[in-house]
OpenMM code with the backbone's topology and positions (N, CA, C; nanometers):
from openmm import Vec3, app, unit

residues = "MET ASP LYS LYS LYS VAL LEU LYS TRP VAL GLY ASN LYS TYR LEU ILE ALA PHE VAL VAL PHE ALA VAL LEU ILE LEU PHE LEU ASP GLU ASN ASN LEU MET VAL THR MET ARG LEU LYS LYS GLN VAL ARG GLY LEU HIS ALA GLU GLU ARG GLU LEU LYS GLU ALA ILE ALA ALA ASP SER ALA GLN ALA ALA ALA ILE ARG MET SER VAL ASP ALA LYS GLU HIS TYR GLY ARG GLU ASN TYR TYR MET LYS GLY ALA ASP GLU ASP VAL PHE VAL VAL GLU".split()
positions = [
    Vec3(13.0193, 8.9248, 8.1434),
    Vec3(13.0423, 9.0396, 8.2288),
    Vec3(12.9269, 9.1384, 8.2146),
    Vec3(12.9004, 9.2026, 8.3193),
    Vec3(12.7947, 9.3032, 8.3117),
    Vec3(12.8544, 9.4406, 8.2835),
    Vec3(12.7676, 9.5362, 8.2596),
    Vec3(12.8117, 9.6704, 8.2176),
    Vec3(12.8965, 9.7403, 8.3230),
    Vec3(12.8667, 9.7174, 8.4486),
    Vec3(12.9408, 9.7861, 8.5543),
    Vec3(13.0882, 9.7448, 8.5549),
    Vec3(13.1137, 9.6155, 8.5371),
    Vec3(13.2531, 9.5689, 8.5348),
    Vec3(13.3264, 9.6215, 8.4125),
    Vec3(13.2585, 9.6231, 8.2966),
    Vec3(13.3210, 9.6747, 8.1745),
    Vec3(13.3510, 9.8217, 8.1900),
    Vec3(13.2567, 9.8985, 8.2433),
    Vec3(13.2799, 10.0412, 8.2641),
    Vec3(13.3897, 10.0644, 8.3670),
    Vec3(13.3973, 9.9767, 8.4654),
    Vec3(13.5025, 9.9898, 8.5663),
    Vec3(13.6401, 9.9713, 8.5014),
    Vec3(13.6540, 9.8733, 8.4128),
    Vec3(13.7810, 9.8498, 8.3442),
    Vec3(13.8118, 9.9624, 8.2469),
    Vec3(13.7139, 10.0048, 8.1690),
    Vec3(13.7360, 10.1092, 8.0685),
    Vec3(13.7605, 10.2433, 8.1355),
    Vec3(13.6995, 10.2674, 8.2480),
    Vec3(13.7146, 10.3939, 8.3178),
    Vec3(13.8354, 10.4001, 8.4083),
    Vec3(13.9107, 10.2948, 8.4171),
    Vec3(14.0284, 10.2912, 8.5032),
    Vec3(14.1343, 10.3867, 8.4483),
    Vec3(14.1749, 10.4844, 8.5293),
    Vec3(14.2679, 10.5873, 8.4819),
    Vec3(14.4064, 10.5288, 8.4488),
    Vec3(14.4462, 10.4231, 8.5168),
    Vec3(14.5755, 10.3620, 8.4886),
    Vec3(14.5733, 10.2865, 8.3559),
    Vec3(14.4632, 10.2203, 8.3292),
    Vec3(14.4482, 10.1505, 8.2019),
    Vec3(14.4461, 10.2501, 8.0859),
    Vec3(14.3757, 10.3599, 8.1030),
    Vec3(14.3704, 10.4629, 7.9982),
    Vec3(14.5098, 10.5215, 7.9762),
    Vec3(14.5803, 10.5504, 8.0853),
    Vec3(14.7154, 10.6060, 8.0733),
    Vec3(14.8083, 10.5073, 8.0035),
    Vec3(14.7963, 10.3787, 8.0377),
    Vec3(14.8800, 10.2778, 7.9738),
    Vec3(14.8502, 10.2668, 7.8250),
    Vec3(14.7246, 10.2669, 7.7881),
    Vec3(14.6864, 10.2561, 7.6466),
    Vec3(14.7359, 10.3775, 7.5695),
    Vec3(14.7190, 10.4959, 7.6244),
    Vec3(14.7670, 10.6176, 7.5571),
    Vec3(14.9189, 10.6126, 7.5430),
    Vec3(14.9881, 10.5728, 7.6472),
    Vec3(15.1332, 10.5630, 7.6427),
    Vec3(15.1779, 10.4604, 7.5386),
    Vec3(15.1125, 10.3445, 7.5352),
    Vec3(15.1478, 10.2403, 7.4386),
    Vec3(15.1254, 10.2882, 7.2956),
    Vec3(15.0153, 10.3564, 7.2697),
    Vec3(14.9889, 10.4084, 7.1349),
    Vec3(15.0941, 10.5119, 7.0965),
    Vec3(15.1289, 10.5982, 7.1892),
    Vec3(15.2312, 10.6995, 7.1602),
    Vec3(15.3650, 10.6352, 7.1266),
    Vec3(15.4058, 10.5408, 7.2068),
    Vec3(15.5359, 10.4781, 7.1874),
    Vec3(15.5384, 10.3898, 7.0635),
    Vec3(15.4344, 10.3100, 7.0422),
    Vec3(15.4361, 10.2133, 6.9329),
    Vec3(15.4084, 10.2746, 6.7958),
    Vec3(15.3301, 10.3801, 6.7884),
    Vec3(15.2875, 10.4281, 6.6575),
    Vec3(15.3177, 10.5752, 6.6298),
    Vec3(15.3156, 10.6607, 6.7282),
    Vec3(15.3258, 10.8038, 6.7030),
    Vec3(15.4612, 10.8637, 6.7335),
    Vec3(15.5471, 10.7920, 6.7985),
    Vec3(15.6780, 10.8432, 6.8362),
    Vec3(15.7706, 10.8498, 6.7150),
    Vec3(15.8749, 10.9284, 6.7250),
    Vec3(15.9741, 10.9403, 6.6180),
    Vec3(16.0423, 10.8061, 6.5908),
    Vec3(16.0677, 10.7298, 6.6942),
    Vec3(16.1295, 10.5976, 6.6823),
    Vec3(16.0250, 10.4905, 6.7091),
    Vec3(15.9211, 10.4890, 6.6302),
    Vec3(15.8108, 10.3963, 6.6543),
    Vec3(15.8451, 10.2549, 6.6103),
    Vec3(15.7502, 10.1671, 6.6211),
    Vec3(15.7712, 10.0260, 6.5926),
    Vec3(15.8111, 10.0024, 6.4470),
    Vec3(15.7495, 10.0725, 6.3545),
    Vec3(15.7801, 10.0544, 6.2121),
    Vec3(15.9230, 10.0982, 6.1801),
    Vec3(15.9640, 10.2093, 6.2353),
    Vec3(16.1004, 10.2579, 6.2121),
    Vec3(16.2011, 10.1600, 6.2706),
    Vec3(16.1722, 10.1097, 6.3891),
    Vec3(16.2615, 10.0145, 6.4534),
    Vec3(16.2750, 9.8873, 6.3712),
    Vec3(16.1641, 9.8362, 6.3197),
    Vec3(16.1688, 9.7142, 6.2382),
    Vec3(16.2470, 9.7383, 6.1092),
    Vec3(16.2261, 9.8536, 6.0451),
    Vec3(16.2984, 9.8848, 5.9223),
    Vec3(16.4487, 9.8959, 5.9486),
    Vec3(16.4858, 9.9570, 6.0594),
    Vec3(16.6278, 9.9702, 6.0928),
    Vec3(16.6911, 9.8355, 6.1246),
    Vec3(16.6174, 9.7471, 6.1909),
    Vec3(16.6701, 9.6139, 6.2186),
    Vec3(16.6931, 9.5372, 6.0891),
    Vec3(16.6022, 9.5502, 5.9949),
    Vec3(16.6183, 9.4840, 5.8650),
    Vec3(16.7409, 9.5387, 5.7924),
    Vec3(16.7593, 9.6690, 5.7995),
    Vec3(16.8746, 9.7309, 5.7353),
    Vec3(17.0050, 9.6830, 5.8011),
    Vec3(17.0061, 9.6701, 5.9315),
    Vec3(17.1257, 9.6229, 6.0029),
    Vec3(17.1579, 9.4796, 5.9627),
    Vec3(17.0543, 9.3940, 5.9515),
    Vec3(17.0785, 9.2560, 5.9074),
    Vec3(17.1401, 9.2543, 5.7674),
    Vec3(17.0910, 9.3399, 5.6780),
    Vec3(17.1474, 9.3476, 5.5436),
    Vec3(17.2918, 9.3934, 5.5453),
    Vec3(17.3222, 9.4892, 5.6299),
    Vec3(17.4593, 9.5389, 5.6395),
    Vec3(17.5529, 9.4334, 5.6981),
    Vec3(17.5035, 9.3544, 5.7929),
    Vec3(17.5866, 9.2459, 5.8470),
    Vec3(17.6151, 9.1411, 5.7395),
    Vec3(17.5163, 9.1113, 5.6574),
    Vec3(17.5376, 9.0148, 5.5484),
    Vec3(17.6398, 9.0692, 5.4494),
    Vec3(17.6300, 9.1977, 5.4181),
    Vec3(17.7265, 9.2594, 5.3263),
    Vec3(17.8664, 9.2590, 5.3869),
    Vec3(17.8742, 9.2816, 5.5178),
    Vec3(18.0038, 9.2788, 5.5861),
    Vec3(18.0676, 9.1408, 5.5758),
    Vec3(17.9873, 9.0352, 5.5959),
    Vec3(18.0403, 8.8981, 5.5836),
    Vec3(18.0926, 8.8728, 5.4426),
    Vec3(18.0166, 8.9159, 5.3413),
    Vec3(18.0595, 8.8959, 5.2024),
    Vec3(18.1906, 8.9686, 5.1751),
    Vec3(18.2005, 9.0909, 5.2241),
    Vec3(18.3228, 9.1686, 5.2014),
    Vec3(18.4428, 9.1086, 5.2749),
    Vec3(18.4200, 9.0561, 5.3945),
    Vec3(18.5301, 8.9913, 5.4665),
    Vec3(18.5781, 8.8669, 5.3927),
    Vec3(18.4839, 8.7915, 5.3360),
    Vec3(18.5226, 8.6741, 5.2577),
    Vec3(18.6011, 8.7159, 5.1332),
    Vec3(18.5590, 8.8237, 5.0683),
    Vec3(18.6306, 8.8724, 4.9509),
    Vec3(18.7705, 8.9203, 4.9885),
    Vec3(18.7822, 8.9857, 5.1025),
    Vec3(18.9132, 9.0322, 5.1493),
    Vec3(19.0046, 8.9136, 5.1766),
    Vec3(18.9508, 8.8099, 5.2385),
    Vec3(19.0317, 8.6907, 5.2674),
    Vec3(19.0788, 8.6250, 5.1382),
    Vec3(18.9893, 8.6157, 5.0385),
    Vec3(19.0286, 8.5552, 4.9103),
    Vec3(19.1345, 8.6398, 4.8406),
    Vec3(19.1178, 8.7716, 4.8424),
    Vec3(19.2152, 8.8598, 4.7786),
    Vec3(19.3499, 8.8570, 4.8516),
    Vec3(19.3455, 8.8474, 4.9829),
    Vec3(19.4701, 8.8399, 5.0603),
    Vec3(19.5458, 8.7114, 5.0288),
    Vec3(19.4712, 8.6022, 5.0147),
    Vec3(19.5362, 8.4754, 4.9788),
    Vec3(19.5974, 8.4840, 4.8397),
    Vec3(19.5266, 8.5463, 4.7473),
    Vec3(19.5796, 8.5616, 4.6114),
    Vec3(19.7023, 8.6526, 4.6123),
    Vec3(19.6991, 8.7602, 4.6893),
    Vec3(19.8136, 8.8514, 4.6974),
    Vec3(19.9349, 8.7817, 4.7573),
    Vec3(19.9121, 8.6987, 4.8586),
    Vec3(20.0240, 8.6247, 4.9186),
    Vec3(20.0837, 8.5267, 4.8188),
    Vec3(19.9990, 8.4618, 4.7404),
    Vec3(20.0491, 8.3676, 4.6394),
    Vec3(20.1277, 8.4411, 4.5318),
    Vec3(20.0833, 8.5585, 4.4946),
    Vec3(20.1540, 8.6372, 4.3922),
    Vec3(20.2895, 8.6832, 4.4447),
    Vec3(20.2959, 8.7231, 4.5708),
    Vec3(20.4218, 8.7683, 4.6286),
    Vec3(20.5246, 8.6560, 4.6390),
    Vec3(20.4793, 8.5345, 4.6558),
    Vec3(20.5696, 8.4229, 4.6778),
    Vec3(20.6272, 8.3641, 4.5494),
    Vec3(20.5561, 8.3738, 4.4398),
    Vec3(20.5972, 8.3024, 4.3201),
    Vec3(20.6154, 8.3976, 4.2021),
    Vec3(20.7282, 8.3812, 4.1312),
    Vec3(20.7548, 8.4610, 4.0118),
    Vec3(20.6586, 8.4211, 3.9002),
    Vec3(20.6279, 8.2929, 3.8896),
    Vec3(20.5336, 8.2465, 3.7877),
    Vec3(20.3942, 8.3043, 3.8111),
    Vec3(20.3555, 8.3150, 3.9366),
    Vec3(20.2243, 8.3717, 3.9677),
    Vec3(20.2201, 8.5196, 3.9315),
    Vec3(20.3310, 8.5913, 3.9539),
    Vec3(20.3363, 8.7332, 3.9160),
    Vec3(20.3217, 8.7480, 3.7654),
    Vec3(20.3927, 8.6657, 3.6920),
    Vec3(20.3846, 8.6706, 3.5459),
    Vec3(20.2437, 8.6373, 3.4987),
    Vec3(20.1855, 8.5344, 3.5539),
    Vec3(20.0497, 8.4931, 3.5163),
    Vec3(19.9500, 8.6053, 3.5451),
    Vec3(19.9605, 8.6681, 3.6624),
    Vec3(19.8701, 8.7769, 3.7002),
    Vec3(19.8877, 8.8976, 3.6079),
    Vec3(20.0108, 8.9322, 3.5783),
    Vec3(20.0366, 9.0454, 3.4892),
    Vec3(19.9845, 9.0204, 3.3487),
    Vec3(20.0004, 8.9006, 3.2990),
    Vec3(19.9499, 8.8674, 3.1647),
    Vec3(19.7983, 8.8722, 3.1595),
    Vec3(19.7308, 8.8208, 3.2624),
    Vec3(19.5851, 8.8156, 3.2608),
    Vec3(19.5208, 8.9513, 3.2834),
    Vec3(19.5710, 9.0275, 3.3759),
    Vec3(19.5036, 9.1506, 3.4165),
    Vec3(19.5559, 9.2770, 3.3484),
    Vec3(19.6807, 9.2782, 3.3088),
    Vec3(19.7378, 9.3990, 3.2499),
    Vec3(19.7847, 9.3779, 3.1066),
    Vec3(19.7557, 9.2624, 3.0492),
    Vec3(19.7891, 9.2302, 2.9102),
    Vec3(19.9378, 9.2499, 2.8814),
    Vec3(20.0209, 9.2130, 2.9764),
    Vec3(20.1655, 9.2239, 2.9566),
    Vec3(20.2122, 9.1095, 2.8663),
    Vec3(20.3243, 9.1332, 2.8009),
    Vec3(20.3739, 9.0321, 2.7079),
    Vec3(20.5241, 9.0193, 2.7217),
    Vec3(20.5722, 8.9105, 2.6672),
    Vec3(20.7157, 8.8885, 2.6653),
    Vec3(20.7778, 8.9690, 2.5516),
    Vec3(20.9127, 8.9646, 2.5394),
    Vec3(20.9840, 9.0433, 2.4383),
    Vec3(20.9485, 8.9999, 2.2967),
    Vec3(20.9267, 8.8720, 2.2747),
    Vec3(20.9018, 8.8232, 2.1393),
    Vec3(20.7562, 8.7788, 2.1189),
    Vec3(20.6629, 8.8397, 2.1910),
    Vec3(20.5227, 8.8010, 2.1846),
    Vec3(20.4339, 8.9180, 2.1399),
    Vec3(20.3212, 8.8862, 2.0851),
    Vec3(20.2182, 8.9844, 2.0547),
    Vec3(20.0938, 8.9497, 2.1362),
    Vec3(20.0227, 9.0527, 2.1829),
    Vec3(19.9020, 9.0297, 2.2635),
    Vec3(19.7821, 9.0785, 2.1831),
    Vec3(19.6854, 8.9916, 2.1692),
    Vec3(19.5596, 9.0269, 2.1034),
    Vec3(19.4475, 9.0126, 2.2071),
    Vec3(19.3741, 9.1212, 2.2265),
    Vec3(19.2645, 9.1208, 2.3223),
    Vec3(19.1342, 9.1127, 2.2447),
    Vec3(19.0593, 9.0041, 2.2655),
    Vec3(18.9331, 8.9850, 2.1980),
    Vec3(18.8218, 8.9959, 2.3020),
    Vec3(18.7289, 9.0881, 2.2772),
    Vec3(18.6181, 9.1039, 2.3709),
    Vec3(18.4895, 9.0652, 2.3050),
] * unit.nanometer
topology = app.Topology()
chain = topology.addChain("A")
for resn in residues:
    res = topology.addResidue(resn, chain)
    for name in ("N", "CA", "C"):
        topology.addAtom(name, app.Element.getBySymbol(name[0]), res)
């Protein structure tokens, strides 16, 4: 290309306006490209945490349903988590 064509492209007012607008939006704006990428990464992390918590809720709900249904399960849960004992038993907690 010769100099006249290059100057014609560089001197084009629409091209200059587009470049200025793109720089403003991509780098200088309050919600620029870097902020947007960081927020998307944070949202992905929060979705992963949400999935983990939903799985934990499902497991706990299943355990709660099993405890409600069975007297043996209630006794087992109370002994393990609250160190409950029978009338003629002693409980020793070793950590």
